[in-house]
TORKOL-4160 file (C-alpha; in steps of 0.2 Angstrom, whole numbers, padded with zeros to 4 digits, m for minus):
381
<pt num="1" X="0000" Y="0000" Z="0000"/>
<pt num="2" X="0007" Y="0017" Z="m0005"/>
<pt num="3" X="0007" Y="0032" Z="0007"/>
<pt num="4" X="m0005" Y="0046" Z="0003"/>
<pt num="5" X="0007" Y="0060" Z="0003"/>
<pt num="6" X="0019" Y="0067" Z="m0010"/>
<pt num="7" X="0037" Y="0059" Z="m0010"/>
<pt num="8" X="0044" Y="0076" Z="m0005"/>
<pt num="9" X="0033" Y="0077" Z="0010"/>
<pt num="10" X="0038" Y="0073" Z="0028"/>
<pt num="11" X="0022" Y="0064" Z="0029"/>
<pt num="12" X="0012" Y="0062" Z="0045"/>
<pt num="13" X="0019" Y="0072" Z="0060"/>
<pt num="14" X="0013" Y="0075" Z="0078"/>
<pt num="15" X="0016" Y="0090" Z="0089"/>
<pt num="16" X="0025" Y="0088" Z="0106"/>
<pt num="17" X="0023" Y="0098" Z="0121"/>
<pt num="18" X="0039" Y="0102" Z="0132"/>
<pt num="19" X="0037" Y="0108" Z="0149"/>
<pt num="20" X="0050" Y="0121" Z="0156"/>
<pt num="21" X="0050" Y="0122" Z="0175"/>
<pt num="22" X="0065" Y="0134" Z="0177"/>
<pt num="23" X="0058" Y="0152" Z="0179"/>
<pt num="24" X="0060" Y="0164" Z="0164"/>
<pt num="25" X="0063" Y="0182" Z="0167"/>
<pt num="26" X="0056" Y="0193" Z="0153"/>
<pt num="27" X="0061" Y="0209" Z="0146"/>
<pt num="28" X="0046" Y="0218" Z="0154"/>
<pt num="29" X="0053" Y="0213" Z="0171"/>
<pt num="30" X="0039" Y="0199" Z="0175"/>
<pt num="31" X="0044" Y="0181" Z="0177"/>
<pt num="32" X="0035" Y="0165" Z="0170"/>
<pt num="33" X="0038" Y="0152" Z="0184"/>
<pt num="34" X="0034" Y="0138" Z="0172"/>
<pt num="35" X="0029" Y="0137" Z="0154"/>
<pt num="36" X="0026" Y="0125" Z="0139"/>
<pt num="37" X="0031" Y="0125" Z="0121"/>
<pt num="38" X="0023" Y="0115" Z="0107"/>
<pt num="39" X="0035" Y="0109" Z="0094"/>
<pt num="40" X="0036" Y="0098" Z="0079"/>
<pt num="41" X="0052" Y="0090" Z="0072"/>
<pt num="42" X="0056" Y="0083" Z="0055"/>
<pt num="43" X="0071" Y="0073" Z="0050"/>
<pt num="44" X="0084" Y="0064" Z="0061"/>
<pt num="45" X="0097" Y="0072" Z="0073"/>
<pt num="46" X="0114" Y="0066" Z="0068"/>
<pt num="47" X="0126" Y="0058" Z="0080"/>
<pt num="48" X="0136" Y="0074" Z="0085"/>
<pt num="49" X="0120" Y="0084" Z="0085"/>
<pt num="50" X="0127" Y="0096" Z="0072"/>
<pt num="51" X="0113" Y="0096" Z="0059"/>
<pt num="52" X="0099" Y="0105" Z="0068"/>
<pt num="53" X="0089" Y="0119" Z="0060"/>
<pt num="54" X="0077" Y="0130" Z="0070"/>
<pt num="55" X="0062" Y="0137" Z="0061"/>
<pt num="56" X="0055" Y="0154" Z="0069"/>
<pt num="57" X="0038" Y="0158" Z="0064"/>
<pt num="58" X="0030" Y="0174" Z="0058"/>
<pt num="59" X="0015" Y="0184" Z="0066"/>
<pt num="60" X="0001" Y="0171" Z="0064"/>
<pt num="61" X="0012" Y="0156" Z="0062"/>
<pt num="62" X="0014" Y="0141" Z="0073"/>
<pt num="63" X="0023" Y="0124" Z="0075"/>
<pt num="64" X="0015" Y="0115" Z="0061"/>
<pt num="65" X="0027" Y="0120" Z="0047"/>
<pt num="66" X="0027" Y="0104" Z="0036"/>
<pt num="67" X="0019" Y="0088" Z="0033"/>
<pt num="68" X="0001" Y="0083" Z="0039"/>
<pt num="69" X="m0007" Y="0079" Z="0055"/>
<pt num="70" X="m0019" Y="0066" Z="0047"/>
<pt num="71" X="m0022" Y="0057" Z="0031"/>
<pt num="72" X="m0038" Y="0068" Z="0030"/>
<pt num="73" X="m0028" Y="0084" Z="0030"/>
<pt num="74" X="m0031" Y="0095" Z="0015"/>
<pt num="75" X="m0017" Y="0107" Z="0018"/>
<pt num="76" X="0000" Y="0104" Z="0024"/>
<pt num="77" X="0010" Y="0114" Z="0036"/>
<pt num="78" X="0013" Y="0133" Z="0033"/>
<pt num="79" X="0030" Y="0131" Z="0025"/>
<pt num="80" X="0029" Y="0114" Z="0017"/>
<pt num="81" X="0035" Y="0120" Z="0000"/>
<pt num="82" X="0052" Y="0123" Z="0008"/>
<pt num="83" X="0054" Y="0109" Z="0021"/>
<pt num="84" X="0055" Y="0091" Z="0017"/>
<pt num="85" X="0065" Y="0078" Z="0008"/>
<pt num="86" X="0075" Y="0086" Z="m0006"/>
<pt num="87" X="0068" Y="0103" Z="m0003"/>
<pt num="88" X="0077" Y="0119" Z="0002"/>
<pt num="89" X="0077" Y="0113" Z="0020"/>
<pt num="90" X="0081" Y="0095" Z="0016"/>
<pt num="91" X="0075" Y="0083" Z="0030"/>
<pt num="92" X="0086" Y="0070" Z="0023"/>
<pt num="93" X="0100" Y="0081" Z="0029"/>
<pt num="94" X="0094" Y="0091" Z="0043"/>
<pt num="95" X="0084" Y="0089" Z="0059"/>
<pt num="96" X="0071" Y="0103" Z="0059"/>
<pt num="97" X="0063" Y="0110" Z="0074"/>
<pt num="98" X="0048" Y="0121" Z="0072"/>
<pt num="99" X="0039" Y="0129" Z="0087"/>
<pt num="100" X="0024" Y="0139" Z="0093"/>
<pt num="101" X="0031" Y="0154" Z="0102"/>
<pt num="102" X="0027" Y="0159" Z="0120"/>
<pt num="103" X="0011" Y="0170" Z="0119"/>
<pt num="104" X="0005" Y="0159" Z="0105"/>
<pt num="105" X="m0013" Y="0151" Z="0104"/>
<pt num="106" X="m0008" Y="0135" Z="0097"/>
<pt num="107" X="m0003" Y="0125" Z="0113"/>
<pt num="108" X="0012" Y="0135" Z="0120"/>
<pt num="109" X="0009" Y="0145" Z="0136"/>
<pt num="110" X="0000" Y="0161" Z="0131"/>
<pt num="111" X="m0016" Y="0172" Z="0135"/>
<pt num="112" X="m0028" Y="0157" Z="0134"/>
<pt num="113" X="m0017" Y="0146" Z="0146"/>
<pt num="114" X="m0021" Y="0145" Z="0165"/>
<pt num="115" X="m0012" Y="0157" Z="0176"/>
<pt num="116" X="m0006" Y="0145" Z="0190"/>
<pt num="117" X="m0008" Y="0160" Z="0203"/>
<pt num="118" X="m0026" Y="0163" Z="0199"/>
<pt num="119" X="m0032" Y="0146" Z="0192"/>
<pt num="120" X="m0040" Y="0156" Z="0177"/>
<pt num="121" X="m0035" Y="0160" Z="0160"/>
<pt num="122" X="m0021" Y="0173" Z="0159"/>
<pt num="123" X="m0031" Y="0184" Z="0146"/>
<pt num="124" X="m0025" Y="0202" Z="0146"/>
<pt num="125" X="m0014" Y="0199" Z="0161"/>
<pt num="126" X="m0002" Y="0188" Z="0151"/>
<pt num="127" X="0015" Y="0197" Z="0151"/>
<pt num="128" X="0021" Y="0208" Z="0137"/>
<pt num="129" X="0034" Y="0200" Z="0126"/>
<pt num="130" X="0049" Y="0205" Z="0116"/>
<pt num="131" X="0058" Y="0196" Z="0102"/>
<pt num="132" X="0072" Y="0193" Z="0114"/>
<pt num="133" X="0060" Y="0183" Z="0126"/>
<pt num="134" X="0056" Y="0171" Z="0112"/>
<pt num="135" X="0075" Y="0169" Z="0108"/>
<pt num="136" X="0079" Y="0165" Z="0126"/>
<pt num="137" X="0065" Y="0152" Z="0127"/>
<pt num="138" X="0071" Y="0145" Z="0111"/>
<pt num="139" X="0088" Y="0144" Z="0118"/>
<pt num="140" X="0081" Y="0133" Z="0133"/>
<pt num="141" X="0072" Y="0123" Z="0120"/>
<pt num="142" X="0089" Y="0119" Z="0111"/>
<pt num="143" X="0096" Y="0114" Z="0128"/>
<pt num="144" X="0082" Y="0102" Z="0132"/>
<pt num="145" X="0084" Y="0094" Z="0115"/>
<pt num="146" X="0103" Y="0092" Z="0118"/>
<pt num="147" X="0107" Y="0104" Z="0104"/>
<pt num="148" X="0123" Y="0115" Z="0108"/>
<pt num="149" X="0123" Y="0124" Z="0092"/>
<pt num="150" X="0111" Y="0126" Z="0078"/>
<pt num="151" X="0117" Y="0123" Z="0060"/>
<pt num="152" X="0105" Y="0137" Z="0056"/>
<pt num="153" X="0091" Y="0148" Z="0063"/>
<pt num="154" X="0079" Y="0152" Z="0050"/>
<pt num="155" X="0064" Y="0164" Z="0049"/>
<pt num="156" X="0054" Y="0175" Z="0038"/>
<pt num="157" X="0046" Y="0192" Z="0042"/>
<pt num="158" X="0045" Y="0192" Z="0061"/>
<pt num="159" X="0054" Y="0175" Z="0061"/>
<pt num="160" X="0069" Y="0184" Z="0053"/>
<pt num="161" X="0069" Y="0196" Z="0067"/>
<pt num="162" X="0071" Y="0182" Z="0079"/>
<pt num="163" X="0085" Y="0174" Z="0069"/>
<pt num="164" X="0095" Y="0190" Z="0069"/>
<pt num="165" X="0092" Y="0192" Z="0088"/>
<pt num="166" X="0099" Y="0174" Z="0090"/>
<pt num="167" X="0115" Y="0180" Z="0081"/>
<pt num="168" X="0117" Y="0194" Z="0094"/>
<pt num="169" X="0111" Y="0185" Z="0110"/>
<pt num="170" X="0119" Y="0168" Z="0107"/>
<pt num="171" X="0133" Y="0171" Z="0094"/>
<pt num="172" X="0141" Y="0154" Z="0098"/>
<pt num="173" X="0126" Y="0144" Z="0097"/>
<pt num="174" X="0122" Y="0145" Z="0078"/>
<pt num="175" X="0133" Y="0144" Z="0062"/>
<pt num="176" X="0121" Y="0152" Z="0050"/>
<pt num="177" X="0107" Y="0165" Z="0051"/>
<pt num="178" X="0094" Y="0165" Z="0038"/>
<pt num="179" X="0084" Y="0181" Z="0036"/>
<pt num="180" X="0069" Y="0181" Z="0024"/>
<pt num="181" X="0058" Y="0196" Z="0020"/>
<pt num="182" X="0063" Y="0205" Z="0036"/>
<pt num="183" X="0070" Y="0221" Z="0043"/>
<pt num="184" X="0081" Y="0229" Z="0057"/>
<pt num="185" X="0065" Y="0237" Z="0064"/>
<pt num="186" X="0048" Y="0242" Z="0058"/>
<pt num="187" X="0044" Y="0258" Z="0048"/>
<pt num="188" X="0032" Y="0270" Z="0055"/>
<pt num="189" X="0019" Y="0265" Z="0042"/>
<pt num="190" X="0021" Y="0247" Z="0047"/>
<pt num="191" X="0018" Y="0252" Z="0065"/>
<pt num="192" X="0003" Y="0262" Z="0060"/>
<pt num="193" X="m0005" Y="0246" Z="0051"/>
<pt num="194" X="m0002" Y="0236" Z="0066"/>
<pt num="195" X="m0010" Y="0249" Z="0078"/>
<pt num="196" X="m0025" Y="0251" Z="0066"/>
<pt num="197" X="m0028" Y="0232" Z="0067"/>
<pt num="198" X="m0026" Y="0232" Z="0086"/>
<pt num="199" X="m0039" Y="0246" Z="0087"/>
<pt num="200" X="m0051" Y="0236" Z="0077"/>
<pt num="201" X="m0050" Y="0222" Z="0091"/>
<pt num="202" X="m0049" Y="0234" Z="0106"/>
<pt num="203" X="m0065" Y="0243" Z="0100"/>
<pt num="204" X="m0075" Y="0227" Z="0098"/>
<pt num="205" X="m0088" Y="0228" Z="0112"/>
<pt num="206" X="m0085" Y="0210" Z="0115"/>
<pt num="207" X="m0066" Y="0213" Z="0119"/>
<pt num="208" X="m0069" Y="0218" Z="0137"/>
<pt num="209" X="m0052" Y="0225" Z="0140"/>
<pt num="210" X="m0045" Y="0208" Z="0135"/>
<pt num="211" X="m0054" Y="0198" Z="0147"/>
<pt num="212" X="m0067" Y="0192" Z="0135"/>
<pt num="213" X="m0065" Y="0174" Z="0141"/>
<pt num="214" X="m0070" Y="0178" Z="0158"/>
<pt num="215" X="m0086" Y="0185" Z="0150"/>
<pt num="216" X="m0088" Y="0169" Z="0140"/>
<pt num="217" X="m0088" Y="0179" Z="0123"/>
<pt num="218" X="m0075" Y="0183" Z="0110"/>
<pt num="219" X="m0071" Y="0199" Z="0099"/>
<pt num="220" X="m0073" Y="0189" Z="0083"/>
<pt num="221" X="m0078" Y="0205" Z="0072"/>
<pt num="222" X="m0063" Y="0215" Z="0078"/>
<pt num="223" X="m0051" Y="0201" Z="0075"/>
<pt num="224" X="m0058" Y="0198" Z="0058"/>
<pt num="225" X="m0056" Y="0216" Z="0053"/>
<pt num="226" X="m0038" Y="0216" Z="0060"/>
<pt num="227" X="m0034" Y="0201" Z="0049"/>
<pt num="228" X="m0042" Y="0209" Z="0034"/>
<pt num="229" X="m0031" Y="0224" Z="0037"/>
<pt num="230" X="m0015" Y="0213" Z="0039"/>
<pt num="231" X="m0020" Y="0203" Z="0024"/>
<pt num="232" X="m0021" Y="0218" Z="0012"/>
<pt num="233" X="m0003" Y="0223" Z="0017"/>
<pt num="234" X="0004" Y="0205" Z="0014"/>
<pt num="235" X="m0002" Y="0205" Z="m0004"/>
<pt num="236" X="0004" Y="0216" Z="m0019"/>
<pt num="237" X="m0007" Y="0227" Z="m0029"/>
<pt num="238" X="m0003" Y="0216" Z="m0044"/>
<pt num="239" X="m0010" Y="0201" Z="m0035"/>
<pt num="240" X="m0025" Y="0209" Z="m0030"/>
<pt num="241" X="m0029" Y="0215" Z="m0047"/>
<pt num="242" X="m0025" Y="0199" Z="m0056"/>
<pt num="243" X="m0035" Y="0189" Z="m0043"/>
<pt num="244" X="m0050" Y="0200" Z="m0042"/>
<pt num="245" X="m0049" Y="0216" Z="m0053"/>
<pt num="246" X="m0066" Y="0224" Z="m0051"/>
<pt num="247" X="m0076" Y="0208" Z="m0053"/>
<pt num="248" X="m0093" Y="0208" Z="m0045"/>
<pt num="249" X="m0099" Y="0194" Z="m0034"/>
<pt num="250" X="m0117" Y="0202" Z="m0033"/>
<pt num="251" X="m0127" Y="0217" Z="m0038"/>
<pt num="252" X="m0126" Y="0228" Z="m0053"/>
<pt num="253" X="m0120" Y="0245" Z="m0058"/>
<pt num="254" X="m0135" Y="0247" Z="m0070"/>
<pt num="255" X="m0144" Y="0263" Z="m0068"/>
<pt num="256" X="m0160" Y="0262" Z="m0059"/>
<pt num="257" X="m0156" Y="0246" Z="m0049"/>
<pt num="258" X="m0154" Y="0247" Z="m0031"/>
<pt num="259" X="m0145" Y="0230" Z="m0029"/>
<pt num="260" X="m0131" Y="0230" Z="m0016"/>
<pt num="261" X="m0115" Y="0230" Z="m0026"/>
<pt num="262" X="m0102" Y="0218" Z="m0019"/>
<pt num="263" X="m0085" Y="0216" Z="m0026"/>
<pt num="264" X="m0076" Y="0199" Z="m0026"/>
<pt num="265" X="m0062" Y="0206" Z="m0016"/>
<pt num="266" X="m0074" Y="0211" Z="m0002"/>
<pt num="267" X="m0080" Y="0193" Z="m0001"/>
<pt num="268" X="m0063" Y="0186" Z="m0001"/>
<pt num="269" X="m0057" Y="0198" Z="0013"/>
<pt num="270" X="m0072" Y="0194" Z="0024"/>
<pt num="271" X="m0069" Y="0175" Z="0021"/>
<pt num="272" X="m0051" Y="0177" Z="0026"/>
<pt num="273" X="m0056" Y="0187" Z="0042"/>
<pt num="274" X="m0069" Y="0175" Z="0047"/>
<pt num="275" X="m0058" Y="0160" Z="0045"/>
<pt num="276" X="m0044" Y="0168" Z="0055"/>
<pt num="277" X="m0055" Y="0174" Z="0069"/>
<pt num="278" X="m0061" Y="0156" Z="0071"/>
<pt num="279" X="m0044" Y="0150" Z="0075"/>
<pt num="280" X="m0033" Y="0164" Z="0082"/>
<pt num="281" X="m0033" Y="0173" Z="0099"/>
<pt num="282" X="m0036" Y="0191" Z="0100"/>
<pt num="283" X="m0024" Y="0194" Z="0115"/>
<pt num="284" X="m0011" Y="0184" Z="0105"/>
<pt num="285" X="m0013" Y="0195" Z="0090"/>
<pt num="286" X="m0011" Y="0211" Z="0101"/>
<pt num="287" X="0004" Y="0203" Z="0110"/>
<pt num="288" X="0013" Y="0198" Z="0094"/>
<pt num="289" X="0010" Y="0214" Z="0084"/>
<pt num="290" X="0017" Y="0224" Z="0099"/>
<pt num="291" X="0033" Y="0213" Z="0099"/>
<pt num="292" X="0034" Y="0216" Z="0081"/>
<pt num="293" X="0033" Y="0235" Z="0084"/>
<pt num="294" X="0045" Y="0235" Z="0098"/>
<pt num="295" X="0059" Y="0226" Z="0089"/>
<pt num="296" X="0074" Y="0237" Z="0085"/>
<pt num="297" X="0090" Y="0227" Z="0083"/>
<pt num="298" X="0102" Y="0241" Z="0085"/>
<pt num="299" X="0093" Y="0251" Z="0098"/>
<pt num="300" X="0105" Y="0247" Z="0112"/>
<pt num="301" X="0120" Y="0249" Z="0100"/>
<pt num="302" X="0118" Y="0268" Z="0098"/>
<pt num="303" X="0106" Y="0264" Z="0083"/>
<pt num="304" X="0121" Y="0257" Z="0073"/>
<pt num="305" X="0117" Y="0240" Z="0066"/>
<pt num="306" X="0134" Y="0237" Z="0060"/>
<pt num="307" X="0140" Y="0239" Z="0078"/>
<pt num="308" X="0126" Y="0227" Z="0083"/>
<pt num="309" X="0131" Y="0214" Z="0071"/>
<pt num="310" X="0149" Y="0214" Z="0077"/>
<pt num="311" X="0143" Y="0202" Z="0090"/>
<pt num="312" X="0138" Y="0189" Z="0078"/>
<pt num="313" X="0150" Y="0175" Z="0074"/>
<pt num="314" X="0139" Y="0166" Z="0061"/>
<pt num="315" X="0136" Y="0167" Z="0042"/>
<pt num="316" X="0121" Y="0175" Z="0035"/>
<pt num="317" X="0109" Y="0173" Z="0021"/>
<pt num="318" X="0096" Y="0187" Z="0017"/>
<pt num="319" X="0082" Y="0186" Z="0004"/>
<pt num="320" X="0070" Y="0200" Z="m0001"/>
<pt num="321" X="0055" Y="0201" Z="m0014"/>
<pt num="322" X="0053" Y="0215" Z="m0026"/>
<pt num="323" X="0034" Y="0218" Z="m0023"/>
<pt num="324" X="0035" Y="0216" Z="m0004"/>
<pt num="325" X="0030" Y="0234" Z="0002"/>
<pt num="326" X="0027" Y="0228" Z="0020"/>
<pt num="327" X="0046" Y="0223" Z="0021"/>
<pt num="328" X="0053" Y="0231" Z="0005"/>
<pt num="329" X="0070" Y="0226" Z="m0003"/>
<pt num="330" X="0077" Y="0242" Z="0005"/>
<pt num="331" X="0075" Y="0235" Z="0022"/>
<pt num="332" X="0085" Y="0219" Z="0017"/>
<pt num="333" X="0098" Y="0230" Z="0009"/>
<pt num="334" X="0100" Y="0239" Z="0026"/>
<pt num="335" X="0103" Y="0222" Z="0034"/>
<pt num="336" X="0116" Y="0217" Z="0021"/>
<pt num="337" X="0125" Y="0234" Z="0021"/>
<pt num="338" X="0126" Y="0233" Z="0040"/>
<pt num="339" X="0133" Y="0215" Z="0039"/>
<pt num="340" X="0146" Y="0220" Z="0026"/>
<pt num="341" X="0151" Y="0235" Z="0037"/>
<pt num="342" X="0153" Y="0223" Z="0052"/>
<pt num="343" X="0164" Y="0212" Z="0041"/>
<pt num="344" X="0152" Y="0197" Z="0041"/>
<pt num="345" X="0150" Y="0184" Z="0028"/>
<pt num="346" X="0133" Y="0187" Z="0019"/>
<pt num="347" X="0124" Y="0180" Z="0004"/>
<pt num="348" X="0110" Y="0191" Z="m0003"/>
<pt num="349" X="0096" Y="0187" Z="m0016"/>
<pt num="350" X="0083" Y="0199" Z="m0022"/>
<pt num="351" X="0069" Y="0189" Z="m0029"/>
<pt num="352" X="0057" Y="0195" Z="m0043"/>
<pt num="353" X="0040" Y="0190" Z="m0037"/>
<pt num="354" X="0022" Y="0198" Z="m0040"/>
<pt num="355" X="0016" Y="0191" Z="m0023"/>
<pt num="356" X="0021" Y="0204" Z="m0011"/>
<pt num="357" X="0026" Y="0200" Z="0007"/>
<pt num="358" X="0017" Y="0182" Z="0006"/>
<pt num="359" X="0030" Y="0178" Z="m0008"/>
<pt num="360" X="0042" Y="0170" Z="0005"/>
<pt num="361" X="0029" Y="0157" Z="0008"/>
<pt num="362" X="0025" Y="0153" Z="m0010"/>
<pt num="363" X="0034" Y="0144" Z="m0025"/>
<pt num="364" X="0047" Y="0153" Z="m0034"/>
<pt num="365" X="0061" Y="0146" Z="m0045"/>
<pt num="366" X="0074" Y="0159" Z="m0041"/>
<pt num="367" X="0070" Y="0159" Z="m0022"/>
<pt num="368" X="0070" Y="0140" Z="m0021"/>
<pt num="369" X="0086" Y="0138" Z="m0031"/>
<pt num="370" X="0095" Y="0151" Z="m0021"/>
<pt num="371" X="0088" Y="0145" Z="m0004"/>
<pt num="372" X="0092" Y="0127" Z="m0008"/>
<pt num="373" X="0110" Y="0131" Z="m0013"/>
<pt num="374" X="0113" Y="0140" Z="0003"/>
<pt num="375" X="0106" Y="0127" Z="0014"/>
<pt num="376" X="0115" Y="0113" Z="0004"/>
<pt num="377" X="0131" Y="0122" Z="0008"/>
<pt num="378" X="0127" Y="0121" Z="0026"/>
<pt num="379" X="0124" Y="0102" Z="0025"/>
<pt num="380" X="0141" Y="0098" Z="0018"/>
<pt num="381" X="0150" Y="0108" Z="0032"/>
């Protein structure tokens, strides 16, 4: 009997929950006495534990990066196109670890988890997080897995920020840092988009200052609008035009008709918002967008990223996409320029793609070939 999955799939996978009993002091000054992280792993750890790759997820990501949870699954993990046998992150060569970060809503300790001090869900009282908090928790994860040094820490968007922070916080614990469609810090426009999305949630009458679980309700409408705002920024104008143009789903512009005109793009965005709001947590969305806003790699280095990168000991791979206006190519070039100024080894690829910020998740020959070549060079070290 043949298996139901493609030959280049990692196949059936199952998440694991790891418990950490050592207190974790956070950047905000508060301490988590105990916490859990949910992970998935793909491939096999070699004898000297030198082939491990950490996948850091973006804003709405989680531990399920590749493969399928059941034979009935219609969609694989969120980065399945690039993780698996023979793919860029080749699971025949690497032991891949993907996690759901602290504060997430996919099993790791977060706002929906029970606060042991109160016996109730953390809700809005869950501690504020910074990217460095995620990195510190990931370092403890590596220790629990017996991994002294990652072959690579890999991330796109917010995940790329985590990868860069790894290079500064634990310079001897990774050999390569892979930064895809990311930035040294957010632009004012990006922060504005995030705040607009947060306001949609906060102003939902069912938000209850973040304590909606205690009121047995949920700010579904606000979270759906937040997702719609975010989703628009992840796509390019070209993709929106190609996919929808000004096609109508219902109604008519014919004079004298009072039908409600509904564009296809409106229906699509509502669907995206509704689907997302059914699976994501509003407090998690607020927490993670704020961590994204607060990130500034060079803040404590006199705002000089080249000084910051002098701490790094690893090699770097940086990729950007031409129609990504959320994290445009200029932001990746700033990373590359700072690395060169800091005398670090860096490979850079600028990928032609019509798909906006989402391009780092999607098939692209140039991106795949460049990414695959770089990862293959790591595997032969």
